[in-house]
C-alpha positions in Angstrom: -4.5 -12.8 48.9 -4.2 -9.7 47.4 -5.9 -9.5 43.7 -2.5 -7.0 41.3 -3.4 -6.0 38.3 -0.4 -5.0 36.6 -0.3 -2.2 33.7 2.6 -2.1 31.6 4.5 1.4 29.7 3.9 2.3 26.3 5.8 -0.1 23.4 5.5 -2.9 25.6 2.3 -5.4 26.9 1.1 -7.7 29.7 5.0 -10.4 28.4 6.7 -6.7 30.0 5.4 -8.2 33.9 6.2 -12.0 33.2 9.1 -12.2 35.6 7.6 -9.8 38.5 4.4 -11.7 38.2 5.2 -15.2 38.6 6.7 -14.2 42.1 4.1 -12.5 42.7 1.6 -15.5 41.5 4.4 -17.9 43.9 4.2 -15.8 46.5 -0.3 -16.7 46.6 -1.7 -14.1 45.4 -4.1 -13.2 42.0 -1.7 -11.6 39.5 -3.5 -10.1 36.1 -1.4 -8.0 33.8 -3.2 -8.1 30.7 -1.9 -5.9 27.3 -3.9 -2.6 26.6 -5.4 -2.1 23.4 -2.9 -1.9 20.5 -0.6 -3.1 22.8 1.4 -6.8 22.8 -0.2 -9.5 21.0 -3.0 -7.0 20.8 -0.9 -4.6 18.1 -2.0 -4.9 14.5 -0.8 -1.4 13.8 -4.8 -0.6 12.2 -5.6 2.2 14.5 -3.6 4.4 15.6 -6.1 7.0 17.0 -6.3 4.9 20.3 -7.0 7.1 23.3 -6.8 7.3 27.3 -10.2 6.6 27.6 -9.7 3.7 24.9 -7.9 2.6 27.2 -9.2 3.0 30.7 -12.5 1.5 29.2 -10.6 -2.2 27.8 -9.5 -1.7 31.4 -12.8 -1.4 33.5 -14.0 -4.2 31.3 -11.3 -6.6 32.5 -12.0 -5.5 36.5 -15.7 -5.9 36.3 -15.2 -8.9 34.1 -14.1 -10.7 36.7 -16.1 -8.6 39.1 -12.5 -7.7 40.8 -12.6 -5.0 43.5 -9.6 -4.1 46.2 -6.8 -4.5 43.4 -4.0 -3.0 44.2 -3.3 -1.0 40.4 -0.1 -1.4 39.5 1.6 0.6 36.2 4.8 1.7 34.7 5.9 4.3 33.4 2.8 5.3 31.0 0.5 2.1 32.4 0.8 4.8 35.8 -0.9 6.9 34.1 -3.9 4.4 32.6 -3.7 3.0 36.7 -4.7 7.2 37.3 -7.5 7.2 35.6 -8.7 3.7 35.9 -8.9 4.0 39.8 -11.0 7.1 39.1 -13.3 5.8 36.5 -14.5 2.7 39.0 -12.7 3.7 43.4 -15.0 0.8 44.3 -12.6 -1.3 42.9 -9.2 -0.2 43.7 -7.8 -0.5 47.0 -4.2 1.0 46.1 -2.0 2.5 43.3 0.8 1.7 42.9 3.2 4.6 40.1 6.4 2.9 39.0 8.1 5.4 37.5 5.0 7.4 35.8 4.3 10.3 35.3 1.9 12.0 36.9 0.4 15.3 35.3 -1.8 18.2 37.8 -5.1 17.5 37.0 -6.6 18.1 33.8 -3.9 18.5 32.5 -1.8 15.9 29.7 1.6 13.9 29.6 2.3 15.8 26.8 2.2 18.9 28.9 4.7 17.5 31.2 7.7 16.9 28.8 10.7 19.0 30.0 11.7 22.3 28.4 15.4 20.3 27.3 13.5 17.4 25.7 11.6 20.1 23.3 14.4 21.9 22.5 16.4 18.7 21.6 13.8 16.7 20.1 11.0 19.0 19.1 7.7 18.6 19.9 5.7 15.7 20.7 4.1 13.8 17.6 0.3 14.7 16.9 -1.9 12.2 18.9 -2.7 10.6 15.1 0.9 9.2 14.9 2.9 5.8 15.4 5.9 6.0 17.4 8.7 3.7 16.6 9.4 1.5 19.8 13.0 2.1 20.7 15.1 -0.6 20.8 16.8 -2.0 24.1 20.3 -2.5 24.3 23.3 -4.6 26.4 24.1 -2.7 29.5 25.4 -5.2 32.4 24.9 -1.9 34.6 21.3 -1.9 34.3 20.8 -5.5 34.0 20.0 -5.6 30.7 21.9 -8.8 29.7 22.1 -9.9 25.9 19.9 -12.7 27.1 16.9 -10.5 28.3 17.4 -7.9 25.4 17.0 -11.0 22.2 14.0 -11.9 23.6 12.1 -8.0 24.9 13.4 -6.6 21.6 10.9 -8.2 19.4 8.2 -7.9 21.2 8.4 -4.4 21.2 5.5 -3.3 19.1 5.2 1.0 18.2 2.6 2.9 20.5 0.0 5.3 19.3 0.3 9.1 20.9 -3.4 10.2 21.2 -3.0 9.2 24.6 -0.1 11.9 26.1 -2.4 14.1 25.1 -5.7 13.3 26.8 -5.8 15.1 30.8 -5.4 13.0 33.2 -8.4 13.3 36.5 -6.5 13.1 39.4 -6.1 9.6 41.7 -9.4 9.4 44.1 -9.7 10.0 47.0 -10.2 7.1 49.2 -7.1 5.2 47.1 -4.1 4.6 48.8 -1.7 5.8 46.6 1.8 5.1 45.7 5.1 6.7 44.4 8.4 4.9 42.8 11.2 5.5 41.2 14.1 3.6 40.0 17.5 5.5 39.9 19.2 5.1 37.5 16.3 6.3 34.3 17.6 9.0 32.3 17.3 12.3 33.4 14.5 13.6 30.1 12.2 10.7 31.2 8.6 12.6 32.3 8.5 11.0 35.7 11.5 12.8 36.3 9.2 16.1 36.2 6.9 14.4 38.8 9.9 13.3 41.5 11.1 16.9 41.5 7.9 18.1 42.4 6.8 15.6 44.9 10.5 16.6 46.1 9.9 20.0 46.2 5.7 19.6 47.8 7.7 17.1 50.1 5.9 13.6 49.5 7.6 10.3 50.1 8.0 8.1 48.1 10.0 4.7 47.2 13.2 4.4 45.3 14.6 1.0 43.7 18.5 1.6 42.0 17.3 -0.1 38.8 17.0 1.4 35.4 13.7 2.7 33.5 12.6 -1.3 33.2 13.1 -2.7 36.2 10.2 -5.2 36.2 12.5 -7.2 33.7 16.0 -5.9 34.8 15.2 -6.1 38.5 11.6 -8.1 38.8 13.0 -9.1 42.7 12.7 -5.6 43.9 10.1 -5.1 42.5 7.8 -7.8 43.6 9.3 -7.7 46.6 7.8 -4.1 47.0 4.6 -5.1 46.0 5.1 -7.3 48.3 5.2 -5.0 50.9 1.7 -4.7 51.8 -0.2 -7.7 50.3 -2.9 -9.0 52.4 
């Protein structure tokens, strides 16, 4: 049995993994999908000054409280950054890192530093760390698998996200922890993960691709779960 710990991206909570979690659990594995501080059901709008270290402290506490070891730590989008930093903090508890459409800044740099120049030109500089970023509602798109039913369910669950974690330096993935990159083929070109994918291409680093949009854990849970189950014990 494999223990999966699933880390959601910005504006989402543990609920964003519901469909993937059900499939992993049905295959006989233990699955945790916690909401990070000020996300999902933990959002109360009182403190935008949440940092990446706050996320890491919360997640490492979850792992320690259950004495979880040899986990497969999966991060989607910004959750991938949290997963990297958590693995760096407690490498003895993590067997494999799986990063789904996640930006991966060079060690010691932040996500804000890899925002593409064309995005800065079109939208301006990232907002200051003390800012709440409003959630961008999902829109129905049959080609991306965003059905009217799925959008109606997910949009009320979206919450603002703190800008602060994007400014915190990200450590490198720890040596000895397996690292797997996965990208979604239909993610818009202005997302920070596109910069990471281009760097991996330049370096000749292999990665997997799922033919889906950025919200693949919601729209393509079968494909995401199948990929995660490839290395299950």
